[in-house]
C-alpha positions in Angstrom: -6.5 -11.6 12.2 -8.9 -9.5 10.1 -11.1 -11.4 7.7 -11.8 -9.9 4.2 -15.1 -8.0 4.4 -17.9 -9.3 2.2 -19.0 -5.7 1.4 -17.2 -2.6 0.1 -15.8 -0.5 3.0 -16.2 3.3 2.8 -13.9 5.8 4.5 -15.8 8.0 6.9 -14.9 11.7 6.8 -13.7 11.6 10.5 -11.1 8.9 9.5 -9.6 10.9 6.7 -7.9 13.2 9.2 -6.5 10.3 11.1 -5.0 8.8 7.9 -3.1 12.0 7.2 -0.8 10.9 10.1 1.9 8.5 9.1 1.2 4.9 10.0 4.9 4.1 10.3 8.3 5.8 10.1 8.1 9.1 8.1 11.2 9.5 5.9 11.4 13.1 4.8 13.4 14.5 1.9 14.0 14.3 -1.8 13.3 11.0 -3.6 17.1 10.5 -3.6 17.3 10.9 0.2 14.2 8.9 1.0 15.3 6.0 -1.2 18.8 6.0 0.4 17.2 5.8 3.9 14.7 3.1 2.7 17.5 1.0 1.4 19.2 1.1 4.8 16.0 0.1 6.5 15.5 -2.8 4.1 19.1 -4.0 4.7 18.6 -3.8 8.4 15.1 -5.3 8.7 15.3 -7.8 5.8 11.5 -7.8 5.4 9.6 -11.0 4.6 7.6 -9.0 2.0 8.0 -5.5 0.7 5.0 -3.7 -0.6 4.8 -0.3 -2.3 1.6 1.6 -2.6 1.4 4.6 -4.9 2.8 5.5 -8.3 5.6 7.9 -7.3 7.0 5.8 -4.4 6.9 2.7 -6.6 8.6 4.3 -9.5 11.3 5.7 -7.2 11.9 2.3 -5.5 12.2 0.5 -8.9 14.5 3.2 -10.3 16.8 2.7 -7.3 16.8 -1.1 -7.7 14.5 -1.7 -4.8 12.1 -4.5 -6.0 8.9 -4.8 -4.0 7.1 -8.1 -3.9 3.9 -6.3 -4.5 3.4 -2.9 -6.3 0.0 -1.3 -6.0 -0.7 1.7 -8.3 -3.5 3.6 -9.9 -1.7 5.4 -12.7 -2.0 8.8 -11.0 -0.2 10.9 -8.5 -2.1 13.8 -6.8 -4.8 13.1 -9.4 -2.5 13.6 -12.4 -1.6 10.8 -14.8 1.8 9.1 -14.2 4.2 7.1 -16.3 3.4 3.4 -16.6 5.2 1.2 -14.0 7.4 -1.5 -15.3 7.9 -4.5 -13.0 10.1 -7.2 -14.5 8.9 -10.8 -14.6 5.7 -10.0 -12.9 2.1 -11.1 -12.6 -0.3 -8.3 -13.3 -3.9 -7.7 -12.1 -6.3 -4.9 -12.8 -8.9 -4.3 -10.1 -11.6 -1.7 -9.6 -11.5 0.2 -6.3 -13.3 3.5 -6.2 -11.8 6.5 -4.3 -12.3 6.4 -0.6 -13.2 2.7 -0.5 -11.8 -0.8 -0.1 -13.6 -3.3 -2.3 -13.7 -7.1 -1.5 -12.0 -7.6 -4.9 -9.1 -5.3 -4.1 -8.7 -7.0 -0.8 -8.7 -10.4 -2.5 -6.1 -9.1 -5.1 -3.7 -8.3 -2.3 -4.2 -11.7 -0.7 -3.6 -13.4 -4.0 -0.5 -11.3 -4.6 0.9 -12.5 -1.3 0.7 -16.1 -2.6 2.7 -15.3 -5.7 6.3 -16.4 -6.0 7.1 -13.5 -8.4 6.6 -9.8 -8.1 3.0 -8.7 -8.6 1.7 -5.5 -10.0 -1.8 -4.6 -8.9 -3.2 -1.8 -11.2 -6.2 -0.1 -9.6 -8.9 1.5 -11.6 -10.0 4.1 -9.1 -7.7 4.8 -6.1 -5.1 2.7 -4.4 -4.4 4.8 -1.2 -6.5 2.7 1.2 -4.9 -0.5 0.1 -2.0 0.4 2.4 -4.4 -0.7 5.2 -5.2 -4.0 3.4 -1.5 -4.6 2.9 -0.7 -4.0 6.6 -3.4 -6.5 7.6 -2.6 -9.1 4.9 1.2 -9.2 5.0 2.9 -11.4 7.6 4.7 -9.7 10.5 8.2 -8.7 9.6 7.0 -7.2 6.2 7.3 -3.5 5.3 4.6 -1.5 3.5 5.9 1.7 1.9 3.7 4.6 0.7 4.0 8.2 -0.1 3.3 11.0 2.3 2.2 13.9 0.1 4.6 16.9 0.2 6.8 15.3 2.9 8.4 12.1 1.7 7.6 8.4 2.3 6.3 6.2 5.1 7.8 2.8 5.9 5.4 0.9 8.0 6.9 -2.2 9.6 4.1 -4.8 9.9 4.0 -5.9 13.5 1.3 -6.5 16.1 1.1 -2.8 17.0 0.7 -1.7 13.3 -1.9 -4.5 12.6 -3.9 -3.5 15.7 -3.9 0.2 14.8 -4.8 -0.4 11.2 -7.5 -3.0 12.2 -9.2 -0.3 14.3 -9.3 2.0 11.3 -10.7 -0.6 9.0 -13.3 -1.7 11.6 -14.4 2.0 11.9 -15.1 2.2 8.2 -18.6 2.0 7.0 -19.8 -1.1 5.2 -21.8 -0.6 2.0 -24.1 -3.6 1.4 -24.4 -4.8 -2.2 -27.3 -3.4 -4.0 
């Protein structure tokens, strides 16, 4: 099990390329097609927790009646402002997490959201992309983390030992930024 880091983690340039490869099942197609496939996966897998990371994928899931336990967004898609996300009967948190980093506070927010009995919206001031990694490490096995794959579709990452190991290696390879 990965323990929450005490310092902010910074993505090294050599890891950026690795993260362009899907960390799970790449589902290509239009939002309509990807959501139809995702629904089938959810029905088959019956995930313990369902997490969405990213504004567009989260909006599409909610529009199609797919309610994630945890929604992590930053109000932007491809650096452009997006429409506000409305998660019914939810807890809401706003956390700072600069682009290319994972802050201890963002990590803690995902851990706290896991303990919630109702859907949780985590609004990130900065960038939410790397919280896919935190979600994979924090969620119990049998969960699914869904995120967007730019210009291709979505990725559904089943949280299991293999995924946790792969993600843990990436997180361990990140640079730690001591507090100043």
